[in-house]
N, C-alpha and C positions, 0 to 999 in steps of 0.2 A: 607459457603465455605471458606476454609483456604488454605494458601500457602502450597505447598507440601514439601518445604525445600530441594529440590534437587539441586538448583542452588547455587554453591559455587565458586565464581571467574569467572563465565560464565554460559552459558546455558548447562544444564545436562539432559534435558528432552528427550521426544520422537523425533525420526528422521523419515523422510519420504523418499520413493523412488521417487525422483523428476521426473524421466523419466516416471514412471507410472502415476503420478498425471497429468503431462502435456499431456500425450497421452489421458487420460480420458477427460481432459478439451477440447482438440482438437476435439475429437469425438462428445462431447456434442455441441460444437460451430457449427460444420458442420451440425449436426442433426437439429439444429434450424435455419439454414439459414444464419449464420453469415459469414462474409468474413474473412477467415483465411489467414494470411501472415507470412511465416517464414522469419526471418532476419538473413542472414549469418553473423557470427562474425569472426571466424577463421575456419580453416579446422577442421571439426568434431564438431563445436559448432555453434548453432543458437539460437536466441530468438524467442519466439512465440508472435504474436499479433493477435488480433481478433477485428473486427469492426461490430457493430450492427447499421443498418441504417433504422429506420422506415420511412414510406412514408412522414409524415409531422412532423418532430421533432420540439419541442419547446426549448429543452435544449440539450447542447452538454457536455458530461461528459467523463473524462479520469480516468482510474483506473489502478493502478499498485500494484504488490506484489513481494515478494521474492528477494529484493535487498540485503538482508543479509541472508547468507546460514544457520544460526542457528535460523531462525524465521519461522518455518513450518506452523504456523496457517494462514499466508497470502495466499500462494498458495492453501491451502486446502479450505479457504473461497472463493477464486476466482473460484475454481472448483465447489463448491456447488452452487454458484450464477449462473454459466453458466448452470449447470445441471438442476437446478430448473426453469430457464428461466422465472422468475417473474419480469422482468424489466418493469417499467412504460412505457406505450405505446408511450408517446411523447418524450422519452429520447433516443438520439443517444449516443452510447457508444463506446469508444476505450479502449481496455483492453490489458495489458501486465501481464500475470499471474506469470512470474518468470524472474527477471532481472539478476539473479546470479546463473545459473544452476551448475557451477563448485563448488561454495561454498556449495551447498546442498550435493553434492557428498562427500565433506570432513567434513560436519557438522561444518562449522565455518563461522564467520561473513564475512570474506573477500573472494575474488575469489581465484582461484588456484594459482595466482601469489602473493597472500598476500595483495591485494589492497582492501581497503574499497570503494566499488563502490558508496556509498552514500556520498562520499566526493570528487567526481570527476567532478562535473557539472560546475565548473568554468574553470578548466584546464583539458581538455579532453585527458586523457592519456590511460586509459584502453580501449581495443577494444570493450568490451560490452557497455561501455558508449558512445563511438563514434557511434556505430551502432544504439543505442537507440536514441541519439539526432538527427542523420541523419533522422531517421524515424519520430520522433516528428516534425521536421521542415517541413515535407510534409503534416502534418495534420492541420486542422483548429484550430482557437482559441476555448478554452473550457470555459463554464460557471462555471464549478467546476472541480477540480482535487482531487482525493482521493488516498493517498499512504498508503498501509497496512503494518504495522510493528508489532514487539513485543519488549518488554523490560524485560530482565531477572531479573532485580533488582526491578521492580515495585511492589507496594502493591495493584495494581488494574489497570483497564483500564483508559486511559486518552487520550487526543488528543491535537495536536497543530493546531491552526488556523492562517492562513495568510489571512488577509481580509482588505487591505489598504483603500478600498472605503467604508467600513462599510456597505456592502450589508447585506440583511436579512440573519441571520446565523442559521444553523441547530444545532449548537454545543450543546446548552443546551438540546434540545430535544433528541439528540443522547445520551447524558449522562443519561437522564431520562430513556430511553428505554433500554440501555445497562445494567443499574443497575438491571434490572429484570433477567438477565442471567449471570452476571459476576460482581464481586466487582469493585467499582470505587476507584481510588487512590485520596483521599481527602487531601493529603499533601499540605501544603502551598507553598512548593518549590519542584519541580520535575526536575531532570537533571540540577540543578543549576539555574533554572528559576522560577520566581513567578508563582504560579498556583492558580486557584480558582475553586473548585468543579470539579476537573478533567480536566480543560481546561487551556491550556497555550497559551497565545497570545504574541509571541516574537516580537522583532523588525523586521520590514519588509524591513529595509534598507540593500540592498545587500552588502554594504561596511562593515556591522557588522559581516560578516562571511567570513574569508579568504579561507575556503574550502566549496563550496556550496553543500548542499544536493540536491536531485532531486527536492524537493518542491521549492527551490529558483530559479532553472532554469525555472521551470514551471511558477512561479509567474512573472519572468522577461520577458518571451517570449510567454507564451501561455494562461495565465489566470490571473484574478484578485481575485481569491478566491481558496484557497487550504487548505485541511485538511489532516493531517497526523494522522492516527489512530493507537494507541499503545495498544496492548493486553498484559496482564501480564503473562509472560511465565513460572512463577513458580506455575501456577495454572493448573488444568487439561486441556489437549489439547482441548477436546470437548467444554469446556466453553470459551476458547480463540477464537476458530473458530466461536462459536455462537455470541460472542461479536463483531467480525469484520463483520460478515454477517448482524447482527442487525444494526450496525452503518452505513454500506453502504446502506442498504434498507431505513433507516430513512433519510439519506442525500438525496437520490434520490426522496423520497416521498415529501420532504419539500422544495426543491429548487424551 
């Protein structure tokens, strides 16, 4: 499998109808008994959340997608996971399938106001981020958080791991399994950070980032273990979705 060569200066690949994807995700969530909750943001704009609460959960996991409107594989992977309903029986799950609906309507990274929502989690300015954080603050602590992303420049799949307590990590197993459906970016440096075998373990010091991504807020307030999963968006969309679905399933099976 090779890069398509479409991306030049940004994402130039397939787009999705985010309203349709979210409606299908909602129908599947309700079909399988999840608790669906819309989050009002502004007039005419809401975020979707879904909670799965098994009778005797052992682990609490949070999953988000679609914070950048030019990364369609995340919401598609979330939809597939909800539709297939193959969650481990002992895992309680909180899901936000799309954090930036207006960005998807414009096919751009930022929201309709030109704000990169994944740089908003230290100083909450965007209404989407404020609504999201308000909802997160009402939820319990999570054993693991998973943020689904894409990278238009990447040579393959890779991930970031924030794991300050050195808990048992699924990162290497995720890379091994994803390699069966999607190339891995084996570059020694990715996004300006040292990487090894498709895994980046950046500084977990919140002072090292003047603009927090979602994962830093989660690490500071809701979890001690966070994975950001990055599909390579210059590859076929089906392989990117398969990479993210495989990565999520692996993480849930191995925590």
